[in-house]
C-alpha positions as CSV (number, residue, x, y, z in Angstrom):
1,M,14.2,-23.4,2.7
2,G,17.6,-22.1,3.1
3,N,18.3,-18.5,4.3
4,N,19.0,-17.4,0.8
5,A,15.6,-18.6,-0.5
6,M,13.9,-16.9,2.5
7,A,15.7,-13.6,1.7
8,E,14.5,-13.8,-1.9
9,M,10.9,-14.4,-0.8
10,E,11.1,-11.4,1.5
11,D,12.1,-9.2,-1.4
12,R,9.3,-10.5,-3.8
13,W,6.8,-8.3,-5.6
14,L,3.5,-8.1,-3.7
15,S,0.0,-8.0,-5.3
16,V,-2.8,-5.5,-4.5
17,G,-4.4,-8.3,-2.3
18,D,-1.1,-8.8,-0.4
19,I,-0.7,-5.0,0.3
20,C,-4.3,-4.8,1.4
21,T,-3.8,-7.6,3.9
22,Y,-0.4,-6.1,5.0
23,L,-1.8,-2.6,5.6
24,G,-5.3,-3.7,6.7
25,V,-7.1,-1.6,4.1
26,S,-9.5,-2.3,1.1
27,N,-8.6,-2.6,-2.6
28,D,-10.4,0.7,-3.2
29,T,-8.2,2.4,-0.7
30,V,-5.0,1.1,-2.3
31,Y,-6.2,2.1,-5.8
32,R,-7.1,5.6,-4.5
33,W,-3.7,5.9,-2.9
34,I,-2.0,5.0,-6.2
35,E,-4.0,7.5,-8.1
36,K,-4.1,10.5,-5.6
37,H,-1.4,10.0,-3.1
38,D,1.5,8.7,-5.2
39,M,1.7,5.3,-3.5
40,P,4.8,3.5,-4.8
41,A,3.4,0.9,-7.2
42,H,4.6,-0.6,-10.5
43,R,2.5,-1.8,-13.5
44,V,3.3,-5.3,-14.6
45,G,1.0,-5.9,-17.5
46,R,-2.5,-5.2,-16.2
47,L,-1.5,-5.8,-12.6
48,W,-0.1,-3.5,-9.9
49,K,2.8,-4.8,-7.9
50,F,4.5,-3.4,-4.8
51,K,7.8,-3.7,-2.9
52,K,7.1,-3.9,0.8
53,E,10.1,-1.7,1.7
54,Q,8.9,1.1,-0.6
55,V,5.4,0.9,0.8
56,D,6.7,1.0,4.3
57,A,8.9,4.1,3.6
58,W,5.9,5.8,1.9
59,V,3.6,5.1,4.9
60,E,6.3,6.2,7.4
61,A,6.7,9.5,5.4
62,G,3.0,10.2,5.8
63,G,1.9,9.2,2.3
64,A,-1.1,7.4,3.6
65,A,-2.3,10.3,5.8
66,E,-5.7,11.6,4.9
67,P,-6.1,15.4,4.5
68,F,-7.9,17.1,7.4
69,E,-11.0,17.8,5.2
70,N,-11.8,14.1,4.8
71,N,-11.8,13.6,8.6
72,K,-14.8,15.9,9.0
73,K,-17.0,13.3,7.2
74,R,-16.4,10.8,10.0
75,K,-17.6,13.2,12.7
76,K,-21.0,13.9,11.1
77,G,-22.7,10.8,12.6
78,S,-21.4,11.4,16.2
């Protein structure tokens, strides 16, 4: 592959599975982030698609941060 083809692949639309692998989270987490945390996602037919750069910017801006209340649940068992 030439440099141009590699650049095009880098800019491709990613699936839910791709984003889950990239961020190390489950499908349920990604769907919850789309619904409740305005994760940048685009509907293509019945599928959600993502641009890596948009997701990176959203994560860096704190979009994936859980509210403090949710963190209390984790401490119960300790």
